[in-house]
C-alpha positions as CSV (number, residue, x, y, z in Angstrom):
1,M,0.0,0.0,0.0
2,T,1.3,3.4,-0.9
3,K,-2.0,5.4,-0.7
4,R,-5.6,4.4,-0.5
5,E,-8.6,6.7,-0.2
6,L,-10.9,6.2,2.8
7,A,-14.3,6.9,1.3
8,T,-16.6,5.3,3.9
9,F,-16.8,5.6,7.7
10,E,-16.2,1.8,7.9
11,E,-12.9,2.1,6.0
12,F,-11.9,5.0,8.2
13,R,-12.8,3.0,11.4
14,K,-11.0,-0.1,10.2
15,A,-7.8,1.8,9.4
16,R,-7.7,3.4,12.8
17,L,-8.3,0.0,14.5
18,E,-5.4,-1.6,12.6
19,D,-3.2,1.4,13.5
20,V,-0.8,1.0,10.6
21,G,0.2,4.0,8.5
22,F,-0.7,7.7,8.5
23,I,-3.7,9.8,7.4
24,V,-3.5,12.5,4.9
25,I,-6.3,15.0,4.9
26,A,-6.8,16.8,1.6
27,D,-9.1,19.7,1.6
28,T,-10.2,22.2,-1.1
29,S,-9.3,25.2,1.1
30,R,-5.7,24.2,2.0
31,K,-2.7,22.0,1.2
32,P,-2.9,18.3,2.3
33,V,-1.5,17.5,5.7
34,V,-0.1,14.2,7.0
35,H,-1.2,13.1,10.5
36,Q,-0.6,10.3,12.9
37,L,-3.3,7.7,12.2
38,N,-4.6,7.9,15.8
39,G,-3.3,11.4,16.5
40,R,-5.4,13.9,18.4
41,C,-6.1,15.7,15.1
42,I,-8.1,12.8,13.7
43,S,-11.7,12.1,14.8
44,G,-14.7,10.4,13.4
45,D,-16.7,13.6,13.6
46,N,-14.2,15.4,11.5
47,F,-14.2,12.6,8.9
48,R,-18.0,12.6,8.7
49,N,-18.1,16.4,8.3
50,K,-15.3,16.7,5.7
51,V,-15.9,13.5,3.7
52,L,-19.5,12.4,4.2
53,G,-21.1,15.7,5.0
54,E,-23.3,17.7,2.7
55,G,-21.0,19.1,0.0
56,G,-18.0,17.3,1.5
57,T,-14.9,19.4,0.9
58,G,-12.2,16.9,1.6
59,K,-10.7,13.4,1.3
60,Y,-8.9,11.2,3.7
61,Y,-6.1,9.0,2.4
62,L,-4.3,6.1,4.2
63,V,-0.5,6.1,3.4
64,D,2.2,3.8,4.5
65,S,4.7,6.5,5.4
66,V,5.0,10.2,6.0
67,S,7.3,10.4,2.9
68,S,4.5,8.8,0.8
69,G,2.1,11.5,1.9
70,I,4.6,14.2,1.0
71,T,5.7,12.8,-2.4
72,E,2.4,11.4,-3.6
73,L,0.0,14.0,-2.3
74,G,2.1,17.0,-1.8
75,A,1.3,17.1,1.9
76,S,2.9,19.0,4.6
77,V,3.5,17.5,8.1
78,C,1.0,18.3,11.0
79,K,2.5,20.6,13.6
80,I,0.2,19.3,16.3
81,C,0.4,15.5,16.2
82,K,4.0,15.6,14.7
83,P,4.0,12.3,12.7
84,L,7.7,12.5,12.2
85,R,8.4,12.3,15.9
86,P,9.3,8.7,17.0
87,E,6.8,7.0,19.2
88,K,7.7,6.8,22.9
89,E,8.6,3.3,23.9
90,K,5.6,1.7,25.7
91,W,6.2,0.7,29.2
92,K,7.1,-3.0,29.4
93,S,6.0,-4.9,32.5
């Protein structure tokens, strides 16, 4: 997978549950942005409004890497969820 459009809420939900990859949000009013798949910038309500809402103005794409989002969709990197930042190591018990 390099990029795949998430056109239904079920596709969006499944991608978030699998938690593999990154989300690129493309909108008619601004440049596409790459986000962490389960970052705080991503929500079901925003997906419904932007993609499924009346006169939906955007598209969500699942990409396998930040660089895919940048090269294939011309996206910039989110300054809030910072998808380039390495994940913190989870506590091992």
